[in-house]
C-alpha positions in Angstrom: 0.0 0.0 0.0 1.3 3.4 -1.0 1.4 5.8 2.0 2.3 9.4 1.9 4.5 11.0 4.5 1.5 12.4 6.2 0.1 8.8 6.6 -2.6 9.0 4.0 -2.9 5.8 2.0 -3.0 6.2 -1.8 -4.7 3.4 -3.6 -6.4 5.0 -6.7 -4.8 7.3 -9.3 -7.5 8.6 -11.7 -6.5 9.9 -15.1 -8.5 12.7 -16.7 -7.7 14.6 -19.9 -6.5 18.1 -18.9 -8.3 19.7 -21.8 -11.8 18.4 -21.0 -13.4 21.0 -18.8 -16.5 19.0 -17.8 -14.5 16.0 -16.8 -12.0 18.1 -14.9 -14.8 19.9 -13.1 -16.1 16.7 -11.7 -12.9 14.8 -11.1 -12.5 15.8 -7.5 -16.0 14.5 -6.6 -15.2 10.9 -7.5 -13.3 10.0 -4.3 -10.0 9.0 -5.9 -7.0 9.2 -3.6 -5.1 11.0 -6.4 -6.1 12.7 -9.7 -3.8 12.8 -12.7 -4.5 15.5 -15.3 -3.1 14.2 -18.5 -1.1 16.1 -21.0 0.2 13.0 -22.9 -1.9 10.3 -24.6 -5.3 12.0 -24.0 -4.3 15.3 -25.5 -3.8 15.9 -29.2 -0.6 17.6 -30.4 -2.5 20.7 -31.4 -4.0 21.0 -27.9 -0.9 20.4 -25.7 0.0 24.0 -25.2 -3.4 25.1 -24.2 -3.9 22.1 -22.0 -1.0 23.2 -19.7 -2.9 26.2 -18.6 -6.0 24.0 -18.0 -3.9 22.1 -15.4 -2.9 25.2 -13.6 -6.5 26.6 -13.6 -8.0 23.3 -12.4 -5.5 22.7 -9.5 -5.1 26.3 -8.4 -8.8 27.3 -8.3 -10.8 24.1 -7.4 -10.6 22.7 -3.9 -9.0 19.2 -3.9 -11.2 17.8 -1.1 -8.1 16.0 0.1 -7.3 14.4 -3.3 -3.6 14.5 -4.3 -3.0 16.5 -7.5 -0.7 15.2 -10.2 0.0 16.0 -13.9 1.2 13.5 -16.4 3.6 15.3 -18.7 5.0 14.1 -22.0 8.0 11.8 -22.1 11.5 13.2 -22.0 12.2 12.2 -25.7 9.4 14.6 -26.9 9.7 18.4 -27.6 6.9 19.0 -25.0 8.4 17.7 -21.8 10.4 20.6 -20.5 7.8 23.1 -21.4 5.1 21.0 -19.7 7.1 21.3 -16.5 7.8 25.0 -16.8 4.1 25.7 -17.4 2.5 23.5 -14.8 4.7 23.3 -11.8 3.6 25.4 -8.8 2.3 25.1 -5.2 -1.0 23.8 -6.5 0.7 20.5 -7.5 1.6 17.4 -5.5 3.5 15.5 -8.1 4.5 14.9 -11.7 3.9 11.6 -13.6 6.5 10.8 -16.2 5.6 8.2 -18.9 7.9 5.7 -20.7 10.8 5.9 -18.2 13.5 3.5 -19.4 16.7 4.6 -17.5 18.2 6.6 -14.7 19.1 9.2 -17.3 15.4 9.9 -17.8 15.1 10.7 -14.1 18.2 12.8 -14.1 16.8 15.1 -16.8 13.5 15.4 -15.0 15.1 16.1 -11.7 17.1 18.9 -13.2 14.0 20.5 -14.9 11.8 20.0 -11.8 14.3 21.5 -9.5 14.6 24.6 -11.7 10.8 24.9 -11.9 10.4 24.5 -8.2 13.0 27.2 -7.5 11.4 29.6 -10.0 8.1 29.2 -8.1 9.7 29.7 -4.7 9.1 26.1 -3.7 11.5 23.8 -1.8 13.5 21.8 -4.3 12.4 18.2 -4.1 8.9 19.1 -2.8 7.1 17.5 -5.7 6.7 13.7 -6.0 7.9 12.2 -9.3 6.0 9.1 -10.4 7.7 7.2 -13.2 5.6 4.8 -15.3 7.5 1.8 -16.5 5.9 0.6 -19.7 8.4 -0.9 -22.1 10.8 -3.8 -22.1 13.7 -1.5 -21.6 12.0 0.1 -18.7 11.2 -3.2 -17.0 14.8 -4.5 -17.4 16.1 -1.2 -15.9 13.6 -1.2 -13.1 16.2 -1.8 -10.4 18.4 1.0 -11.6 15.4 3.3 -11.7 14.1 2.4 -8.3 17.5 2.6 -6.6 18.5 5.9 -8.2 19.3 8.9 -6.0 16.1 10.7 -6.8 12.8 12.1 -5.4 10.7 9.2 -6.5 8.6 7.5 -3.8 7.0 4.8 -6.0 6.9 3.5 -9.6 3.9 2.6 -11.7 3.3 0.0 -14.4 1.8 0.7 -17.8 0.5 -2.5 -19.3 -0.9 -1.0 -22.5 2.3 0.3 -23.9 4.2 -2.7 -22.4 2.2 -5.3 -24.3 2.4 -3.1 -27.4 6.2 -2.9 -27.1 6.5 -6.6 -27.0 3.6 -7.5 -29.2 2.0 -9.5 -26.4 -1.6 -10.5 -26.3 -3.2 -9.1 -23.2 -5.9 -11.4 -21.9 -7.9 -11.3 -18.7 -5.7 -13.8 -17.0 -2.7 -11.4 -17.5 0.0 -14.1 -17.4 2.0 -12.0 -19.8 2.3 -9.2 -17.2 3.7 -11.5 -14.4 7.3 -11.0 -15.2 7.0 -7.2 -15.3 5.0 -7.1 -12.1 7.6 -9.2 -10.4 10.5 -7.0 -11.6 8.8 -3.8 -10.4 7.9 -5.2 -7.0 11.4 -6.5 -6.5 12.9 -3.2 -7.7 10.6 -1.2 -5.4 11.7 -3.2 -2.4 15.4 -2.9 -3.3 15.0 0.9 -3.6 13.1 1.1 -0.3 10.2 2.7 -2.2 6.5 2.4 -1.5 4.8 -0.5 -3.2 4.3 0.1 -6.9 1.1 1.2 -8.6 -0.5 -1.3 -11.0 -1.5 -0.9 -14.6 -4.8 0.5 -16.0 -7.5 -1.8 -17.3 -8.8 -0.7 -20.7 -12.2 -2.5 -20.5 -14.0 0.3 -18.7 -17.4 -1.5 -18.6 -16.0 -4.9 -17.4 -15.9 -4.7 -13.6 -15.1 -8.4 -13.2 -12.0 -8.0 -15.4 -10.9 -4.9 -13.4 -11.3 -6.7 -10.1 -9.4 -9.7 -11.4 -6.6 -7.5 -12.7 -6.4 -5.6 -9.4 -6.3 -8.9 -7.5 -3.3 -10.0 -9.7 -1.5 -6.7 -8.8 -2.2 -7.1 -5.1 -0.8 -10.7 -5.2 2.5 -9.2 -6.6 2.7 -6.7 -3.8 1.3 -3.7 -5.6 -0.4 -1.0 -3.5 -2.9 0.6 -5.8 -4.0 1.0 -9.4 -4.1 3.5 -12.2 -7.7 4.2 -13.2 -9.1 5.6 -16.5 -12.8 5.7 -15.5 -14.6 6.9 -12.3 -16.3 3.5 -11.9 -12.9 1.9 -11.3 -12.1 4.0 -8.2 -14.4 2.2 -5.8 -13.3 -1.2 -7.2 -9.7 -0.2 -6.6 -10.5 0.7 -3.0 -12.3 -2.6 -2.6 -9.2 -4.7 -3.6 -6.5 -2.6 -2.0 -8.2 -2.0 1.4 -8.3 -4.8 4.1 -11.6 -6.6 4.2 -13.5 -7.2 7.4 -12.5 -10.8 7.2 -8.8 -9.9 6.8 -9.0 -7.5 9.7 -10.7 -10.1 12.0 -8.1 -12.8 11.1 -5.2 -10.4 11.6 -6.5 -9.4 15.0 -6.9 -13.0 16.0 -3.4 -13.8 14.8 -1.8 -10.9 16.7 -3.8 -11.6 19.9 -3.0 -15.4 19.9 0.7 -14.8 19.2 1.1 -12.2 21.9 -0.5 -14.6 24.4 1.8 -17.4 23.2 4.9 -15.2 23.2 4.2 -14.1 26.8 4.2 -17.8 27.7 7.6 -18.3 26.0 6.5 -19.7 22.6 7.3 -18.1 19.2 5.3 -20.5 17.0 1.7 -21.5 17.3 -1.2 -23.0 15.4 -4.5 -21.0 14.8 -7.4 -22.5 13.0 -5.2 -25.0 11.3 -2.5 -22.4 10.2 1.1 -22.3 11.5 1.9 -18.9 12.9 5.3 -17.5 13.4 6.9 -14.0 13.3 6.6 -13.4 9.5 2.8 -14.2 9.7 2.4 -11.9 12.7 4.3 -9.1 11.0 2.1 -9.4 7.9 -1.0 -9.3 10.2 0.3 -6.2 12.0 0.8 -4.5 8.6 -2.8 -5.2 7.6 -4.0 -3.7 10.9 -1.8 -0.7 10.5 -3.2 -0.1 7.0 -6.8 -0.5 8.2 -6.1 2.0 11.0 -4.7 4.6 8.5 -7.7 4.2 6.2 -10.1 4.6 9.1 -8.4 7.4 10.9 -6.2 9.1 8.3 
């Protein structure tokens, strides 16, 4: 589970085209943990310049209702990236999403541009989060170098659409072709001491079952949340990446039983047919801590 420094869990990241005023107007009412106004795939080349001002207007005028505010800029190999940063960075922003990250060099260029933009706005350098999306074969293979770089990134995200396009994979509901990438990103995040990664979008916006299945796969690989492209996917994300009542009850039982056993001098017990030792207890404690953060903020 992704957790900000203030303790607020982030599970859902909802994309919205920056140049669609009606969608932008409603996006803070959806209940997503974070909103990403998009300047990349969702915006035509002819609209990219004007869309930058839409980001500033939306984030600086409308109340966020506690939702984190991100902008997805264009990738570093385009002529738009640096200008995207110069035009949109300001105190109204919580972070920047960088697509198609394939190397530490990508991060270095962004760090330089972000630091200059923050300084120009009178902000503390390093204040803004940088969320890289890994979505190519090169990016997946470089995930460890990206996650362990000396940078401001707190987590990485996975883009399954571009990833399967890059490799000419067939992306079916069982998502077996995504397993390698998910494993690489979760390992890299752990090695870099980052928050758990954020899982890929699901393109079938009217197929809730497929979305839940995909989110479940991501959770199995240790991901902490999901990128969303439709408002209906936000509550589904929260459903999967929040502890259920049954999970909470089981975790409470594990912790209570183990504490009693430990007080009696034992560090391994059985509970309802399950063997319980320290790793299982630590996992249960993690579940309870997350539930508490979601309940109390």
